[in-house]
C-alpha positions in Angstrom: 0.0 0.3 0.0 1.5 3.3 -0.9 2.1 6.0 1.5 1.5 10.0 0.9 4.4 11.9 0.4 5.1 14.7 2.9 4.2 17.3 0.6 1.8 16.5 -1.7 1.5 19.0 -4.8 -1.6 20.7 -5.6 -0.5 20.9 -8.9 -0.2 17.3 -9.5 -4.0 17.2 -8.1 -4.9 19.2 -10.8 -3.4 17.2 -13.0 -5.1 14.4 -11.8 -8.7 16.0 -12.3 -7.8 17.3 -15.9 -6.3 13.4 -16.7 -9.9 12.3 -15.4 -12.0 14.7 -17.4 -10.3 15.1 -20.3 -9.1 11.6 -20.6 -6.0 12.6 -22.9 -2.4 13.2 -22.2 -2.3 16.0 -25.2 -5.0 17.6 -24.3 -3.9 18.2 -20.5 -0.6 19.2 -21.9 -2.5 21.9 -24.1 -4.4 23.1 -21.1 -1.8 23.4 -18.6 0.9 24.8 -21.5 3.1 22.0 -20.5 5.1 19.6 -22.8 3.7 16.2 -23.3 6.2 14.1 -21.6 5.7 15.9 -18.5 2.2 15.4 -17.8 2.9 11.4 -19.0 5.6 11.5 -15.9 2.9 13.2 -13.5 0.7 10.6 -14.6 3.1 8.1 -13.8 4.0 9.2 -10.3 -0.1 9.4 -9.6 -0.1 5.9 -10.9 2.4 5.1 -8.3 1.2 7.1 -5.2 -2.4 5.1 -5.9 -1.6 1.9 -6.7 -3.9 1.9 -9.5 -3.4 2.8 -13.6 -6.2 5.5 -13.2 -6.2 5.7 -16.9 -6.4 2.5 -19.3 -7.0 2.1 -23.0 -10.6 1.7 -24.0 -12.3 1.2 -27.5 -12.3 5.1 -28.4 -8.9 6.2 -26.3 -8.2 6.2 -22.7 -10.9 6.0 -19.9 -10.7 5.9 -16.0 -10.6 2.7 -14.4 -13.1 2.1 -11.4 -10.9 3.9 -8.7 -9.8 6.4 -11.1 -13.5 7.7 -11.8 -14.1 7.3 -7.6 -11.0 10.2 -7.8 -12.7 12.8 -9.7 -14.9 14.2 -7.3 -12.4 14.3 -4.1 -9.8 15.9 -6.5 -12.5 18.6 -7.5 -13.5 19.0 -4.0 -9.7 19.6 -3.1 -9.3 21.8 -5.7 -12.5 24.0 -5.2 -11.3 24.5 -1.2 -7.8 25.3 -2.1 -9.0 28.2 -4.2 -11.4 29.6 -1.4 -8.3 29.3 0.7 -6.7 32.0 -1.5 -9.4 34.1 -3.0 -9.5 37.7 -2.6 -11.6 38.9 -0.1 -14.9 40.4 -1.4 -15.9 44.0 -0.2 -18.2 44.1 2.8 -21.7 45.6 1.3 -23.5 46.8 4.7 -26.6 47.1 3.0 -27.2 43.9 1.7 -25.3 41.7 4.0 -26.1 40.3 7.6 -23.2 39.7 9.8 -23.0 39.7 13.6 -20.5 42.2 15.4 -19.4 41.9 19.1 -18.8 45.3 20.9 -17.6 45.7 24.9 -17.4 49.0 26.2 -17.9 50.8 29.2 -20.9 52.5 30.6 -19.0 55.7 31.5 -18.7 56.8 27.9 -20.6 59.6 26.7 -24.4 58.8 26.2 -24.8 59.8 22.5 -21.6 57.8 21.8 -22.8 54.0 21.8 -26.5 55.2 20.2 -24.8 56.8 17.6 -22.8 53.5 16.8 -26.4 51.5 17.0 -27.8 53.7 14.9 -24.8 54.1 12.3 -25.2 50.0 12.1 -29.3 49.9 12.1 -29.1 52.4 9.0 -26.2 51.5 7.0 -26.4 47.7 8.0 -29.8 46.8 8.6 -29.5 43.0 8.3 -26.2 42.7 10.8 -26.9 42.0 14.2 -24.8 44.4 17.0 -24.4 42.9 20.2 -23.1 45.2 23.0 -21.1 43.7 25.8 -20.6 45.3 29.6 -16.7 45.2 31.1 -15.9 44.7 34.2 -12.5 43.2 36.2 -14.2 39.2 36.0 -13.8 39.9 32.2 -10.7 38.6 30.2 -11.2 40.8 27.0 -8.0 39.9 25.7 -8.8 36.4 25.6 -12.6 37.4 24.3 -10.9 39.0 21.4 -8.4 36.1 20.5 -11.2 33.5 20.6 -13.6 35.2 18.2 -16.2 36.0 21.5 -15.7 39.6 20.9 -14.5 41.9 18.0 -14.1 45.2 19.4 -13.2 47.1 22.8 -13.7 50.3 23.5 -12.4 51.7 26.9 -9.7 53.7 28.2 -6.1 52.3 29.2 -3.3 53.9 30.8 -1.3 51.2 29.5 -2.4 49.7 25.9 -2.4 45.9 26.1 0.2 44.2 24.0 -0.1 42.2 20.9 -3.5 44.1 19.7 -4.3 46.6 17.3 -5.4 49.8 18.3 -6.4 53.3 17.2 -7.3 56.3 19.4 -10.9 57.5 19.4 -10.9 60.9 21.5 -9.7 62.5 24.3 -11.8 63.6 27.4 -10.8 66.4 30.2 -11.3 65.6 33.7 -13.9 67.9 35.6 -15.5 67.3 38.9 -19.3 67.3 39.5 -21.7 67.8 42.3 -25.1 68.3 43.2 -25.7 72.5 42.5 -27.3 73.2 45.8 -24.9 71.0 48.0 -23.4 73.4 50.7 -19.7 73.5 49.2 -21.2 74.2 45.7 -23.4 77.1 46.6 -20.4 78.6 48.2 -17.5 78.2 45.6 -17.2 79.4 42.5 -16.8 76.7 39.5 -13.1 77.8 38.9 -11.9 78.1 42.9 -12.0 74.5 43.9 -8.8 73.7 45.8 -6.4 70.7 46.4 -7.3 70.8 49.8 -11.0 71.0 49.0 -10.8 68.3 46.5 -8.9 65.9 48.6 -11.2 66.4 51.6 -14.6 66.2 50.4 -16.5 63.0 49.8 -16.0 61.4 46.9 -18.0 58.5 44.5 -15.7 56.6 42.1 -16.2 53.6 40.0 -15.1 50.5 41.0 -12.5 49.0 39.0 -13.7 48.3 35.3 -10.3 46.8 33.8 -8.3 44.1 35.5 -5.2 45.4 36.8 -6.2 48.8 36.0 -6.9 51.5 39.0 -8.0 54.5 36.7 -6.9 57.5 35.5 -7.4 59.4 38.9 -6.0 57.0 41.4 -3.1 56.5 39.1 -2.3 60.1 39.0 -3.0 61.1 42.7 -0.9 58.1 43.7 2.2 59.4 41.8 1.7 62.6 43.6 1.3 60.8 46.8 -2.1 62.0 47.4 -5.4 60.4 48.2 -8.9 61.4 47.8 -11.8 60.5 50.2 -13.4 58.0 48.6 -16.9 57.3 50.2 -19.1 55.3 47.8 -18.1 53.2 45.1 -20.5 52.1 42.4 -20.2 49.5 39.3 -23.4 51.3 38.0 -21.7 54.3 36.2 -24.6 55.4 34.8 -26.4 55.9 38.1 -23.9 58.2 39.8 -25.0 61.5 38.4 -28.5 60.5 40.3 -27.0 59.6 43.5 -24.8 63.2 43.0 -28.3 64.6 43.0 -29.4 63.5 46.8 -25.8 63.3 48.3 -23.1 65.7 49.2 -20.7 63.7 46.9 -18.5 64.6 44.0 -17.6 62.7 41.2 -14.4 63.0 39.4 -14.5 62.1 35.6 -14.6 63.3 31.7 -16.6 66.1 30.6 -17.9 64.5 27.6 -19.9 62.2 30.0 -21.1 65.1 32.2 -22.3 67.3 29.3 -25.4 65.2 29.1 -26.3 65.1 32.8 -25.6 68.6 33.7 -28.7 69.4 31.0 -31.3 67.2 32.7 -29.9 67.1 36.7 -29.5 69.9 38.8 -25.3 69.5 38.9 -22.6 72.1 38.9 -19.3 71.1 37.0 -16.0 72.4 38.3 -12.7 73.2 37.3 -10.4 70.0 38.3 -8.1 71.6 40.6 -5.3 68.9 39.8 -4.2 68.8 36.7 -5.5 65.3 35.5 -4.3 63.7 32.5 -7.3 63.4 29.9 -9.1 60.4 29.9 -8.0 58.8 26.4 -10.5 56.1 25.1 -9.5 53.7 22.2 -11.0 51.1 20.3 -8.9 47.6 20.3 -9.3 44.3 18.1 -7.1 41.3 17.4 -5.0 40.4 14.5 -8.1 37.9 13.8 -10.2 40.6 12.4 -7.7 43.2 11.5 -7.9 42.4 7.4 -11.5 41.6 7.3 -13.8 44.2 5.2 -16.7 43.9 7.6 -14.8 44.5 10.4 -12.9 47.7 9.0 -16.2 48.8 8.1 -17.4 48.2 11.9 -14.1 50.2 13.3 -14.8 53.2 10.8 -18.2 53.3 12.2 -16.9 53.6 15.6 -14.5 56.3 14.8 -16.9 58.8 12.6 -18.9 58.2 16.1 -16.2 59.3 18.2 -15.6 62.2 15.6 -19.0 63.2 15.7 -18.9 63.4 19.5 -16.3 65.8 19.4 -17.8 68.4 16.6 -21.3 68.3 18.9 
């Protein structure tokens, strides 16, 4: 019984397929623009590999043997699958095609950002499905991106994870906000909060959202050997502005996030007395989807939503 060579030549399978179709060495040589002796040598090699004549003389020329005929469909399938492996990627046509996109993002983004992404998706690719997942310290987003359970992660990092693709979306300057009629807010101008006041006032802060990442505010304070008076931690960031309206708590966050709530809630925004670095938001993805046309399109929609946010 013959054994397969370590490297089976796809070209040899193509010759096998054509020989079984054409049943003529000369016609196969003509189709492949190769000399007839070369095709004859390939036929000999195929006979050696299969242990079968493959083609034999019949009344009107060559005919496949029973075993040779049984190789026709497998050879055809191999050639078709090989072509699919190396065919050029077709462009993604958003309004015609249906895809599933999976995005993870924290809820401390601007309230209009993700809704704008969803609106663009529904408008441009109505057959596609969008799944938006939450982020938390228990979420191993690097593994989820690698495994294909997530396509894109949007968040702010101090140090970006290695081995992933990244593009910057926007920066968000840091401000402080509290209830407009809180005793401190009533007697202090928006640009006169002192460092001492800031450190002394009771704060509400989000719980750690990303594993190993304590956040821009805590990292900056730690680098200056300072600490603030955090009295409440909340995993529900979107509820924190409503907590402010009933307490004396201070929230330190991005101005984009505050912009929506200060229009609908009795809040007062203060200039941060400490020069915190701005929150920088990025989109992050794996090499697995880096070249896929539909995922390039998805990232373009997210980038466009970020630009619109800054222009709004």
